[in-house]
Backbone as a ProteinNet text record, in pm:
[ID]
protein_1_A
[PRIMARY]
MAVRLSGRDKEIIEFINKFRAVDRDSLAELFFSDLKTPVHGCNSVMVRLYRLGLVERTQQYSPTVYLPADAKIKKNSQKILHFLSILDVYKQMLTYSKPKLVVVEDKPTGRKGGIEPDLFCIFKGSPFWIEIQRNQYSDQKMQAKINLYEEFFFSDEWKSLHWQREGKAVFPTVIVITPVRYNVSSNYIKVIQVADIHELMQKYGGSAKTQQPAPKTTSNNGGIRINLT
[TERTIARY]
-4418.1	-4386.2	-4235.6	-4191.3	-4048.6	-3988.9	-3869.9	-3800.5	-3715.6	-3734.9	-3654.5	-3532.7	-3417.2	-3293.1	-3222.5	-3167.7	-3089.1	-2950.4	-2878	-2741.7	-2656.6	-2677.4	-2602	-2639.8	-2769	-2811.7	-2734	-2726.3	-2659.6	-2510.5	-2448.9	-2306.7	-2279.7	-2368.2	-2352.2	-2363	-2463.2	-2482.3	-2361.9	-2313.5	-2196.5	-2073.4	-2057.5	-1942.5	-1946.9	-2064.1	-2078.6	-2054.1	-2102.8	-2079.3	-1930	-1857.3	-1714	-1634.5	-1662.4	-1581.1	-1635.5	-1755	-1815.6	-1866.3	-1801.2	-1847	-1804.3	-1902.2	-1873.8	-1948.9	-1877.5	-1941.8	-2014	-2113.4	-2197.1	-2116.6	-2016.3	-1939.3	-1858.6	-1809.9	-1737.1	-1830.7	-1951	-2049.7	-2084	-2100.5	-2131.7	-2018.4	-1895.9	-1777.8	-1762.9	-1787	-1759.3	-1873.7	-1997.3	-2111.2	-2201.3	-2181.7	-2273.4	-2200.3	-2075.2	-1995.8	-2046.8	-2130.7	-2183.8	-2302	-2352	-2467.9	-2424.8	-2515.3	-2488.3	-2471.3	-2550.7	-2540.5	-2523.1	-2399.7	-2374.6	-2426.7	-2409.2	-2452.4	-2603.3	-2677.1	-2822.8	-2869.4	-2810.7	-2848.2	-2815.3	-2700.9	-2660.9	-2757.2	-2792.2	-2884.9	-3017.3	-3068.3	-3196.5	-3192.2	-3085.3	-3072.9	-3049.4	-2962.7	-2928.1	-3044.1	-3123.8	-3243.1	-3338.4	-3354	-3441.5	-3388.7	-3259.2	-3201.8	-3210.5	-3195.7	-3208	-3350.9	-3447.4	-3588.3	-3630.9	-3567.3	-3595.1	-3527.1	-3442.4	-3371.9	-3253.2	-3202.5	-3092.5	-2956.7	-2955.7	-2834	-2872.3	-2773.7	-2792.9	-2716.7	-2738.1	-2665.9	-2644.4	-2545.8	-2524.6	-2503.4	-2573.9	-2560.9	-2478.2	-2397.8	-2303.1	-2188.4	-2175.6	-2069.6	-2132.2	-2055.2	-2101.6	-1994.9	-2029.2	-2160.9	-2198	-2320.7	-2372.9	-2284.5	-2266.7	-2190.6	-2287.9	-2275.2	-2362.7	-2290.9	-2367.1	-2315.1	-2395.5	-2344.6	-2423.5	-2552.2	-2654.4	-2784.9	-2774.6	-2683.7	-2670.7	-2551.3	-2508.8	-2389.5	-2406.9	-2307.2	-2311	-2233	-2169	-2088.5	-2178.4	-2140.6	-2216.9	-2202.9	-2307.8	-2309.3	-2218.8	-2166.7	-2070.5	-1933.2	-1912.3	-1788.1	-1669.5	-1553.2	-1430.1	-1389.9	-1444.5	-1415.3	-1459.6	-1560.9	-1608	-1496.6	-1423.6	-1312.3	-1203.5	-1185.6	-1089.1	-1128.4	-1254.5	-1300.1	-1294.3	-1322.3	-1312.2	-1167.2	-1072.6	-931.1	-893.6	-947.9	-923.5	-982	-1102.7	-1166.7	-1082.4	-1025.5	-945	-821.7	-758.7	-643.4	-686.1	-800	-851.9	-875.8	-934.7	-963	-833.9	-731.7	-602.9	-549.5	-563.8	-519.8	-594.8	-721.9	-803.8	-752.3	-683.3	-631.6	-518.9	-464.6	-357.2	-402.8	-475	-522.3	-621	-720.9	-820.1	-763.5	-757.9	-708.8	-801.2	-744.1	-820.9	-819.9	-918	-927.6	-917.2	-990	-983	-1050.2	-977.1	-1031.5	-1004.4	-1110	-1097.2	-1083.4	-985.6	-954.5	-932.3	-836.1	-800.2	-750.1	-782.6	-735.4	-679.7	-563.6	-511.3	-474.6	-443.8	-409.5	-533.8	-649.3	-772.8	-781.7	-693.5	-696.6	-664	-711.5	-691.8	-544.5	-494.6	-355.9	-259.9	-310.5	-225.4	-226.6	-167.7	-168.1	-310.6	-343.9	-475.2	-459	-405.3	-388	-521.3	-516.1	-637.9	-692.1	-602.1	-644.6	-550.3	-608.1	-530.4	-581.8	-490.7	-533.1	-418.4	-453.3	-356.4	-360.5	-251	-246.3	-135.8	-176.4	-82.7	4.1	-61.3	3.9	77.7	84.5	156.9	64.1	83.1	-0.4	52	-40.1	-3.5	-91.4	-28.4	-100.7	-72.7	-179.1	-165.2	-209.8	-120.9	-148.9	-163.1	-274.8	-299.3	-290.4	-189.9	-165.2	-220	-339.4	-398.4	-343.7	-304.6	-247.3	-99.1	-21.5	122.4	153	226.3	267.8	415.6	463.4	606.8	674.9	805.7	880	869.4	869.6	863	731.1	621.4	491.2	480.8	537.4	534.6	623.4	738.4	825.6	757.8	681.8	608.5	507.8	447.4	352.5	425.2	543	621.9	665.9	698.7	740.5	630.6	504.2	393.2	389.4	420.2	426.6	540.2	652.2	763.7	725.1	653.6	608.9	521.6	433.6	347.1	429.3	531	619.8	686.3	737	806.3	711	581.8	485.2	460.5	486.8	461.4	312.4	224.6	80.6	36.7	108.2	73.3	80.9	159.6	176.2	47.5	-44.2	-168.4	-289.3	-266.8	-379	-449.8	-579.4	-663.6	-622.2	-557.9	-524.1	-387.9	-311.3	-178.1	-187.9	-94.1	-86.4	-1.4	-47.5	20.2	163.4	256.2	396.6	463.2	387.6	444.2	400.1	407.7	363.7	451.7	387.1	456.5	406	497.8	457.6	432.7	315.1	282.9	379.2	405	476.1	385.5	442.5	366.7	386	276.4	278.9	223.5	302	255.9	227.6	99.7	59	68.7	163.9	190.3	250	211.5	270.7	409.6	447.5	580	654.6	784.5	864.1	908.9	878.8	915	1049.2	1121.6	1249.7	1222.8	1176.6	1145.8	1218.9	1239.2	1310	1274	1304.1	1287.6	1391	1451.2	1545.1	1477.3	1345	1277.6	1161.1	1098	983.5	1006.6	936.7	948.6	850	901.5	818.3	848.4	745.2	760.4	672.9	731.2	656.3	639.4	515.3	485.4	370.2	360.6	252.1	119.2	124.3	2.4	40.4	-59.6	-36	36.4	12.8	80.6	232.4	275.8	419.5	471.1	391.8	430.7	454.8	364.1	376.4	493.8	520.9	635.8	766	771.1	894	908.5	795.5	802.2	724.5	662.4	579.7	657.1	784.9	867.4	941.8	1071.6	1153.7	1165.1	1055.6	1048.1	1155.1	1189.7	1285.1	1422.7	1460.5	1591.7	1589	1471	1462.1	1448.7	1401	1373.3	1501.4	1537.5	1655.1	1634.1	1739.8	1729.1	1699.1	1608.4	1577.8	1703	1721.2	1838.7	1813.8	1803.1	1777	1821.9	1861.1	1897.7	1786.1	1677.8	1565.1	1488.4	1413.8	1327.4	1199.8	1185.9	1069.3	954.5	966.4	859.4	860.8	964.7	976.5	912	960.4	910.5	934.2	831.8	850.2	753.6	788.5	699.2	699.9	584.8	575.4	464	498.6	397	401.1	467.3	473.4	354.8
-4049.4	-4061.2	-4071.9	-4167.6	-4187.8	-4069.4	-4031.6	-3920.2	-3973.9	-3917.3	-3956.8	-3866.6	-3927.9	-3852.4	-3890	-3790.3	-3816	-3865.4	-3915.4	-3958.8	-3843.8	-3723.7	-3607	-3570.8	-3580.3	-3554.8	-3643	-3771.7	-3867.9	-3838.4	-3800.1	-3767.2	-3643.3	-3544.8	-3422.6	-3453.7	-3530.4	-3566	-3643.8	-3738.3	-3817.5	-3728.5	-3633.5	-3543.5	-3455.4	-3402.6	-3319.5	-3402.1	-3523.8	-3611.2	-3639.8	-3650.8	-3679	-3558.5	-3439.8	-3322.3	-3238.9	-3270.5	-3212.3	-3069.2	-2989.6	-2852.8	-2815.4	-2777.6	-2746.9	-2619.7	-2521.6	-2396.2	-2408.8	-2323.2	-2326.4	-2314.1	-2224.8	-2204.6	-2328.5	-2400.9	-2524.6	-2629.5	-2637.7	-2732.2	-2696.6	-2567.9	-2524.6	-2562.1	-2543.6	-2573.3	-2722.6	-2802.8	-2946.3	-3026.8	-2979.1	-3060.4	-2995.4	-2867.8	-2799.5	-2723.9	-2756.3	-2683.2	-2704.1	-2806.9	-2834.1	-2743.6	-2670.3	-2584.2	-2445.1	-2375.9	-2240	-2145.7	-2167	-2086.1	-2181.4	-2224.8	-2323.5	-2283.1	-2156.3	-2112.3	-2121.8	-2080.4	-2086.6	-2232.3	-2318.7	-2460	-2519.8	-2482.4	-2532.6	-2485.8	-2357.6	-2303.7	-2378.8	-2405.4	-2473.1	-2612.6	-2686.9	-2823.7	-2822.8	-2734.5	-2735.9	-2690.5	-2596.7	-2557.1	-2675.8	-2751.1	-2868.6	-2973.8	-3002.8	-3103.2	-3057.6	-2927.6	-2874	-2887.9	-2855.4	-2865	-3008.9	-3100.9	-3243.6	-3296.9	-3215.5	-3257.3	-3348.1	-3346.1	-3435.3	-3369.8	-3238.4	-3164.9	-3054.4	-3006.6	-2890.1	-2774	-2654.1	-2540.3	-2433.9	-2349.2	-2232.3	-2113	-2005.5	-1881.9	-1779.1	-1830.8	-1746.1	-1706.5	-1778.7	-1752.4	-1716.6	-1648	-1614.6	-1657.1	-1744.1	-1803.8	-1906.4	-1953	-2049.9	-2173.9	-2227.1	-2350.6	-2461.4	-2574.8	-2689.8	-2793.8	-2856.6	-2952.9	-3082.1	-3192.9	-3315.9	-3297.1	-3372.7	-3358.5	-3382.6	-3472.2	-3505.1	-3435	-3324.9	-3254.8	-3209	-3239.8	-3197.8	-3068.7	-3021	-2900.4	-2777.4	-2681	-2557	-2476.6	-2406.5	-2336.8	-2214.5	-2173.2	-2062.9	-2110.9	-2241.8	-2299	-2268.4	-2242.8	-2224.1	-2353.6	-2464.5	-2593.2	-2593.4	-2514.9	-2507	-2454.7	-2353.8	-2300.3	-2405.3	-2488.3	-2598	-2694.4	-2733.2	-2825.8	-2761.1	-2631.6	-2562.2	-2557.1	-2549.3	-2553	-2687.8	-2794.9	-2928.9	-2940.1	-2888.1	-2889.9	-2814	-2701.1	-2621.2	-2698.8	-2772	-2854.7	-2962.2	-3024	-3125.2	-3066	-2947.4	-2883	-2846.8	-2807.5	-2781.3	-2909.1	-3021.3	-3148.8	-3180.6	-3148.2	-3178.3	-3109.5	-2998	-2928	-3006.9	-3107.7	-3191.3	-3334.6	-3390.6	-3528.9	-3554.1	-3637.6	-3664.2	-3758.9	-3715.6	-3803.9	-3924.2	-4032.8	-4154.1	-4185.3	-4263.7	-4311	-4194.8	-4089.1	-3968.3	-3991.7	-3961.9	-3972.3	-3840.7	-3772.2	-3647.5	-3680.2	-3616.4	-3641.8	-3791.7	-3843.1	-3984	-4015.6	-4134.1	-4181.2	-4322.5	-4332.2	-4464.2	-4552.6	-4492.4	-4576.2	-4633.9	-4568.5	-4616.7	-4590.9	-4509.2	-4482.5	-4336.6	-4288.7	-4149.2	-4125.7	-4011.1	-3978.4	-4016.9	-4085	-4120.6	-4010.8	-4037.8	-3938.2	-3919.6	-3796.4	-3763.5	-3662.9	-3707.1	-3614.2	-3557.6	-3436.1	-3371.6	-3443.2	-3501.1	-3563.5	-3677.3	-3788.9	-3896.2	-3913	-3939.8	-3971.9	-4035.1	-4100.9	-4146.2	-4042.8	-3970.8	-3862.1	-3890.1	-3904.2	-3934.2	-4055.9	-4156.1	-4283.9	-4296.7	-4189.5	-4193.7	-4164.5	-4233.5	-4206.8	-4087.6	-4004.3	-3886.1	-3873.1	-3831.7	-3779.2	-3630.4	-3550.7	-3406	-3336.5	-3252.4	-3168	-3024.5	-2962.4	-2825	-2733	-2647.1	-2559.3	-2420	-2393.8	-2260.5	-2164.9	-2220	-2139.3	-2172.2	-2074.8	-2096.8	-2160.5	-2271.2	-2342	-2316.3	-2357.7	-2352.5	-2470.3	-2457.2	-2567.6	-2693.4	-2674.9	-2788.7	-2864.8	-2789.2	-2853.8	-2927.5	-2868.4	-2934.2	-3058.1	-3049.9	-3167.3	-3279.9	-3244.4	-3346.3	-3416.7	-3341.3	-3400.9	-3496.8	-3456.3	-3543.6	-3668.6	-3652.1	-3766.5	-3872	-3827.4	-3922.6	-4006.1	-3941.3	-4015.8	-4118	-4079.9	-4173.4	-4292.9	-4265.6	-4374.3	-4472.6	-4419.3	-4506.3	-4583.4	-4519.3	-4586.1	-4707.5	-4691.4	-4800.4	-4909.4	-4877.3	-4978.4	-5085.1	-5052.8	-5142.6	-5165.5	-5102.2	-5119.4	-5064.8	-4964.9	-4901.6	-4998.6	-5103.7	-5198.9	-5277.4	-5279.5	-5354.7	-5264	-5133.9	-5044.6	-5093	-5068.6	-5132.5	-5100.9	-4987.1	-4945.6	-4997.7	-5056.2	-5105.4	-5223.3	-5228.7	-5342.4	-5452.1	-5572.1	-5684.5	-5696.8	-5701.1	-5715.3	-5587.3	-5475.2	-5348.6	-5233.5	-5255	-5152.5	-5027.7	-4911.5	-4782.5	-4691.7	-4632.1	-4534.5	-4401.7	-4343.1	-4219	-4104.8	-4023.2	-3897.5	-3804.3	-3734	-3637.2	-3499.2	-3441.7	-3308.1	-3209.5	-3108	-3002.1	-2878.5	-2842.9	-2722.1	-2605.7	-2516	-2409.6	-2287.3	-2167.7	-2046.1	-2017.3	-2086.5	-2068.7	-2201.2	-2198.3	-2321	-2349.9	-2470.1	-2510.2	-2582.4	-2567.9	-2636.2	-2774.8	-2863.8	-3001.1	-3096.8	-3218.4	-3315.6	-3456.7	-3551.6	-3693.3	-3772.2	-3868.9	-3958.4	-4081.1	-4091.7	-4217	-4201.7	-4086	-4066.3	-3941.7	-3933.3	-3819.4	-3710.8	-3591.5	-3477.8	-3362.2	-3307.2	-3195.5	-3080.3	-2961.4	-2841.6	-2754.1	-2723.4	-2639	-2545.2	-2437.1	-2341.1	-2394.3	-2473.3	-2529.1	-2642.3	-2702.8	-2813.7	-2767.1	-2643.5	-2591.4	-2589.7	-2551.3	-2554.3	-2697.7	-2788.1	-2929.4	-2977.9	-2943.2	-2988.3	-2921	-2796	-2728.2	-2797	-2845.8	-2907.2	-3053.5	-3125.7	-3270.5	-3319.4	-3227.9	-3270.9	-3302.9	-3266.6	-3297	-3426.4	-3416.1	-3535.9	-3562.8	-3610.8	-3628.8	-3723.1	-3823.1	-3922.5	-3861.7	-3763	-3702.5	-3591.1	-3532.1	-3422.1	-3472.1	-3593.8	-3644.3	-3686	-3627.3	-3670.5	-3809	-3884.7	-4020.3	-4012.9	-4096.4	-4098.8	-4131.3	-4061.8	-4082.3	-4194.9	-4313.8	-4427.8	-4555.1	-4650.5	-4781.5	-4881.7	-4833.6	-4922.2	-4951.9	-5059.4	-5091.2	-5011.9	-4905.1	-4816.9	-4854.7	-4966.5	-5008.5	-4934.6	-4849.6	-4781.2	-4645.3	-4553.7	-4416.2	-4359.4	-4303.4	-4252.6	-4138.3	-4056.3	-3952.6	-3964.2	-3985.1	-4003.7	-3915.5	-3792.2	-3697.1	-3668.8	-3753.8	-3732.9	-3798.9
12638.4	12496.8	12479	12399.5	12376.5	12301.3	12342.1	12278.4	12163.3	12046.8	11931	11919.6	11917.6	11905.8	11776.9	11711.8	11591.7	11631.3	11533.8	11560.8	11612.6	11557.2	11603.3	11746.4	11780.3	11918.5	12015.3	11983.6	12071.5	12082.1	11970.6	11971.6	12057.8	12048.9	12128.4	12276.7	12314.2	12455.6	12507.2	12428.6	12467.6	12483.1	12392.3	12396.5	12521.7	12554.2	12674.2	12799.3	12801.4	12916.7	12934.8	12824.2	12830.2	12878.9	12822.3	12853	12968.9	13017.8	13137.9	13120.4	13036.7	13011.1	12869.8	12787.2	12646.9	12609	12558.3	12521	12386.9	12367.6	12247.6	12119	12118.2	11995.6	11957.5	12056.9	12027.9	11970.7	12024.2	11970.4	11826.3	11798.8	11662.2	11567.9	11613.3	11531.3	11505.7	11608.7	11599.8	11538.3	11554.9	11513.1	11406.9	11380.2	11288.4	11177.3	11153.8	11054.5	10912.3	10893.7	10759.8	10725.8	10824.7	10802.8	10756.1	10690.1	10643.7	10762.1	10866.6	10989	11107.6	11134.2	11240.6	11378.4	11414.3	11547.5	11561.5	11457.1	11461.9	11474.6	11394.4	11401.2	11536.4	11590.8	11722.6	11830.1	11828.2	11928.3	11926.9	11809.2	11795.5	11857.9	11827.4	11880	12030.4	12078.4	12220.2	12308.3	12260.3	12336.6	12348.2	12239.9	12242.4	12340.5	12336	12426	12571.7	12594.1	12729.9	12780.9	12697.5	12739.4	12762.6	12693.9	12714.3	12840.1	12902.3	13023.3	12995.8	12872	12833.7	12853.6	12869.1	12904	13000.5	13073.9	13160.5	13098.5	13147.7	13092.4	13199.1	13174.5	13258.6	13168.2	13200.4	13123.7	13200.2	13295.1	13366.8	13274.9	13165	13067.9	12934.3	12852	12718	12618.1	12524.6	12501	12609.6	12603.4	12698.9	12704.1	12824.5	12843.6	12881.5	12814.7	12840	12924	13014.2	13110.9	13100.5	13152.8	13155.1	13234.6	13200.4	13266.8	13416.5	13456.3	13598.8	13662.1	13603	13651.3	13795.9	13878.6	14018.4	14039.4	13933.4	13941.6	13950.5	14033.8	14044.5	13915.7	13879.3	13750.4	13746.4	13861.7	13863.7	13910.5	13907.5	13957.9	13865.8	13926.6	13850.3	13779.2	13824.5	13762.1	13615.8	13583	13444.9	13354.5	13400.8	13322.4	13303.7	13405	13396.2	13283.9	13280.2	13176.1	13037.9	13030.7	12902.4	12854.4	12947	12910.2	12850.2	12908	12854.5	12714	12697.6	12566.4	12464.7	12505.6	12414	12366.5	12456.8	12419.3	12319.9	12345.1	12253.1	12114.4	12109.2	11980.2	11906.5	11981.2	11917.8	11852	11919.2	11862.7	11733.7	11731.4	11613.5	11488.1	11503	11385.9	11319.4	11391.2	11336.9	11311.5	11407.5	11396.4	11510.1	11485.4	11589.5	11694.7	11821.5	11927.6	11947.3	11993.4	12019.2	12168.9	12211.7	12350.4	12449.9	12424.7	12507.5	12642.9	12750.5	12886.5	12959.1	12999.2	13073.8	13222.2	13287.9	13428.8	13451.9	13380.8	13391.2	13532.4	13582	13712.7	13695	13630.7	13595.6	13713.8	13829.5	13944.7	14010.3	13988.8	14049.6	14198.6	14250.7	14395.3	14422.6	14535.1	14573.4	14604.9	14561.1	14589.5	14479.7	14376.9	14264.1	14159.9	14046.1	13939.3	13886.6	13853.4	13799.6	13685.5	13572.1	13460	13413.6	13361.9	13313.4	13190	13112	12987.2	12951.5	12909.1	12846.4	12704.8	12612.6	12477.3	12400.7	12292.1	12194	12081.7	12064.2	11966.3	11864.9	11740	11632.4	11665.2	11723.2	11746.6	11878.1	11957.5	12084.8	12201.9	12315.6	12433.9	12512.9	12560.9	12637.8	12761.9	12871.6	12986.7	12988.6	12992.2	12979.3	13106.9	13158.8	13275	13225.9	13258.3	13214.8	13336	13336.7	13451.2	13423.8	13471.5	13456	13561.5	13677.4	13784.2	13798.5	13839.5	13853.4	13988.3	13984.9	14105.5	14131.5	14246.9	14275.1	14205.1	14182.4	14123.4	14209.9	14341	14432.4	14417.5	14404.3	14390	14257.5	14152.1	14022.2	14021.9	14087.7	14094.9	14171.8	14275.7	14351.3	14261.6	14170.2	14075.9	13981	13933.1	13846.2	13921.7	14049.5	14130.4	14139.1	14140.6	14143.5	14015.1	13902.8	13777.2	13781.4	13841.2	13853.9	13940.7	14049.6	14136.5	14059.2	13976.7	13897.2	13794.7	13739.9	13644.7	13709.4	13830.2	13897.8	13947.2	13957.5	14001.8	13896.5	13771.1	13657.3	13631.8	13711.6	13691	13555.2	13506.4	13379.5	13261.9	13277.9	13167.7	13138.1	13234.4	13214.8	13193.1	13167.2	13136.6	13010.8	13003.9	12902.8	12760.2	12738	12602.3	12555.3	12646.8	12610.2	12514.3	12421.5	12331.3	12395.5	12385.4	12449.8	12398.1	12492.2	12456.3	12411.2	12404.9	12357.3	12447.5	12578	12672	12662.8	12662.9	12653.4	12764.4	12839.5	12940.7	12871	12889.3	12817.6	12848.5	12749.7	12770.7	12850.6	12947.1	13027.6	12965.2	12918.6	12860.2	12962.8	12995.2	13085.3	13000.2	12991.6	12919.6	13016.3	12993.4	13090	13021	13062.5	13004.4	13060.1	13168.3	13227.7	13220.5	13245	13245.2	13387.9	13434.6	13569.1	13568.8	13676.3	13692.3	13750.3	13663.3	13704.5	13611.4	13658.8	13576.5	13619.6	13533	13563.9	13485.7	13549.8	13483.6	13425.5	13444.4	13410.8	13314.3	13314.6	13226.6	13141.5	13030.8	12940.6	12982.8	13012	13050.9	12955.2	12894.9	12801.5	12848.3	12854.7	12890	12765.4	12732.9	12617.2	12652.2	12577.4	12601.3	12550.4	12442.4	12384.6	12289.4	12229.8	12137.7	12012.1	11971.8	11853.8	11874.8	11993.9	12023.2	12024.9	12079.2	12079.3	11936.4	11846.4	11708.7	11637.4	11671.2	11611.5	11650.6	11774.4	11824.1	11783.6	11776.1	11756.2	11634.9	11563.3	11450.8	11325.9	11324.5	11207.6	11227.1	11240.9	11262.4	11411	11468.4	11613.4	11665.2	11587.1	11634.9	11657.3	11575.9	11592.3	11695.3	11717.3	11813.2	11956.2	11974.5	12108.3	12177.3	12292.7	12365.8	12423.6	12435.4	12490.3	12638.5	12689.8	12832.9	12914.2	13025.8	13109.8	13207.9	13158.1	13243.7	13176.7	13259.8	13207.4	13231.7	13292.2	13320	13192.1	13191.9	13079.7	13094.3	13017	13031.1	12939.9	12871.2	12783.2	12651.7	12629.7	12500.4	12499.4	12583.4	12579.8	12440.1	12380.2	12246.1	12218.5	12125.3	12076	11925.3	11870.4	11725.6	11673.6	11639.8	11597.4	11448.9	11372.7	11229.3	11161.6
[MASK]
+++++++++++++++++++++++++++++++++++++++++++++++++++++++++++++++++++++++++++++++++++++++++++++++++++++++++++++++++++++++++++++++++++++++++++++++++++++++++++++++++++++++++++++++++++++++++++++++++++++++++++++++++++++++++++++++++++++

């Protein structure tokens, strides 16, 4: 018998497939806020989708975390917390503006060993690659990560990424979400370290053009910019 899915059912499944791990409370907030009891409505729908085999779930966490139906991740994996961190950054962005072209664990080089940002999106008109540091690294390890972004910058491959506008290629700003500040730098790409998106907006959400320091390079970077107004 064919399974009938509502438009909201399909949106929920697509969202879980995109973010890989989504907790029940986030689903209630994002998809059921129009109901008098969002959590109750969410529970009812998610139990149905789970029984239909359209999503997977793990009750190792509270509230329940939902996973894609074909998820290969272990239900007690620390990777789940990683995906929930990405989701949290996305939700912070939603309080200001809905990000576009969201890609979780982006692999823009298409090859192993290249940059692998946790999140790519167009946020308030500007492209961002976001690195979320849940664990503290050494300055050397973080600089090595920034160096990979520089290598990609010099490859010029980024100019032909699918989201670029013809004739107006822009290298995304690299946002490092971190509770600590690393001693890292780049003369070619824009790197910003903030504790969360709220700090990013406090620093650049006003007159971003006057707050943004000029890139220390004479190369044609395609117009590095931050436009969060």
